[in-house]
C-alpha positions in Angstrom: -67.0 44.1 -35.8 -68.2 47.7 -36.4 -70.3 49.5 -34.2 -72.8 50.8 -33.7 -72.5 53.3 -31.1 -74.6 56.9 -29.8 -71.2 60.2 -29.5 -71.0 63.5 -29.4 -69.6 65.7 -31.6 -66.8 67.5 -30.6 -67.1 65.7 -27.2 -62.7 63.6 -26.2 -65.0 60.3 -26.6 -65.3 59.3 -29.4 -67.5 56.1 -30.1 -65.9 55.0 -33.6 -64.3 52.1 -33.0 -61.7 50.2 -34.6 -64.0 47.1 -36.8 -62.0 44.2 -36.7 -60.2 42.4 -33.8 -56.3 42.3 -33.9 -54.6 39.5 -35.0 -58.0 38.7 -37.8 -58.4 39.9 -41.3 -60.7 42.9 -41.9 -64.2 41.9 -41.3 -65.7 43.9 -44.6 -69.3 42.4 -45.2 -70.8 45.5 -46.4 -73.5 47.8 -44.5 -76.7 48.8 -45.0 -78.0 52.7 -43.9 -81.5 53.3 -44.6 -83.8 56.6 -43.5 -87.1 54.5 -43.2 -88.9 57.4 -41.3 -87.5 60.8 -42.3 -84.1 62.1 -43.6 -80.9 61.6 -42.1 -79.1 65.0 -41.1 -76.2 66.2 -38.7 -79.0 67.6 -36.9 -81.2 64.5 -36.5 -77.9 61.5 -35.8 -77.1 61.0 -38.8 -75.1 58.2 -39.5 -70.7 59.9 -39.4 -68.2 58.1 -41.2 -64.5 58.4 -42.0 -64.3 57.5 -45.3 -61.7 55.8 -47.8 -60.4 54.9 -43.7 -60.5 51.1 -45.3 -57.3 51.9 -47.6 -55.2 53.2 -44.4 -52.8 50.9 -43.5 -53.6 49.2 -40.3 -51.0 51.3 -38.2 -53.0 54.6 -38.7 -56.3 53.3 -37.8 -54.8 52.2 -33.7 -57.1 54.5 -30.8 -59.3 57.6 -30.6 -60.7 58.4 -33.9 -60.1 62.3 -35.2 -63.5 63.7 -35.4 -62.7 66.3 -38.0 -61.6 63.4 -40.0 -65.8 62.5 -40.6 -68.4 63.2 -42.7 -72.0 62.8 -42.1 -73.9 60.2 -44.2 -77.1 62.3 -44.7 -79.7 61.0 -46.7 -83.3 61.6 -47.2 -85.9 59.6 -46.1 -86.9 56.1 -48.5 -82.6 56.4 -49.8 -80.0 54.1 -48.7 -76.5 54.6 -48.7 -73.8 50.9 -48.2 -70.7 51.5 -46.6 -68.2 48.8 -46.3 -68.2 47.2 -42.5 -64.7 48.1 -41.7 -65.2 51.8 -42.1 -65.2 53.4 -38.7 -68.3 54.1 -38.8 -71.4 55.5 -35.5 -74.3 57.4 -34.7 -74.4 60.7 -34.4 -76.5 63.4 -31.9 -79.8 63.6 -32.0 -79.7 67.5 -31.6 -83.0 68.4 -32.4 -86.4 68.6 -30.7 -87.7 65.9 -28.2 -91.5 66.3 -31.2 -88.8 65.4 -34.1 -87.0 62.2 -31.9 -87.1 59.2 -34.2 -88.8 55.6 -32.2 
């Protein structure tokens, strides 16, 4: 099951959690990431993904995510990106002024 949790970039903890349960086949439904209100950028918490993780051996995707492998899905307002649901992904930290925060 994919996780969608807030995390702080550079923190010691990861919210990019395993996307399937041990003993079960990977959950590979597509995930849609949309930006309806404003551009999704690193600064305002755009989704973080580990690209090509679905091609890794299962033994390589246990434990905590290595943040140096994360990429930011920056998209413009009203755009969208699809990812495979089995790729580790999570929301980034919103580092903008409070008046710029999305509701």
